C-alpha angles and dihedrals in degrees: 000000000000094000090060097044093246092139088075090072094062139062094219143015125227118198131179091224130037096236095045091065107022101051096056090038091056090051095052098038092060096214097314100090130114129215110217123188110207132205097038126128088234129049111256118187127154137178113265090245093060118212093335093203088162092069100039112133095006096104093234102103118117117217097206098091092047091048090049090050091054092046092051092047091052091049091051093048091050091048092050092049092051091054096049 
């Protein structure tokens, strides 16, 4: 799937196991990806790098994935409100 670039045809990726989907996703999203957990009563989005405690205070963190996580969460909340 990932090896052939098929992920480009879809808006999301569903994997049976966390590492089956997230590891290749992190590689192809180049630090801009968002991890979304579906089917929860609350919106749960996170940057693809997770908490990144290992880089805290080093001045090497990139904000793009975090900004994308906030943007996606806002879109989902607005979408849920419009359907209720």
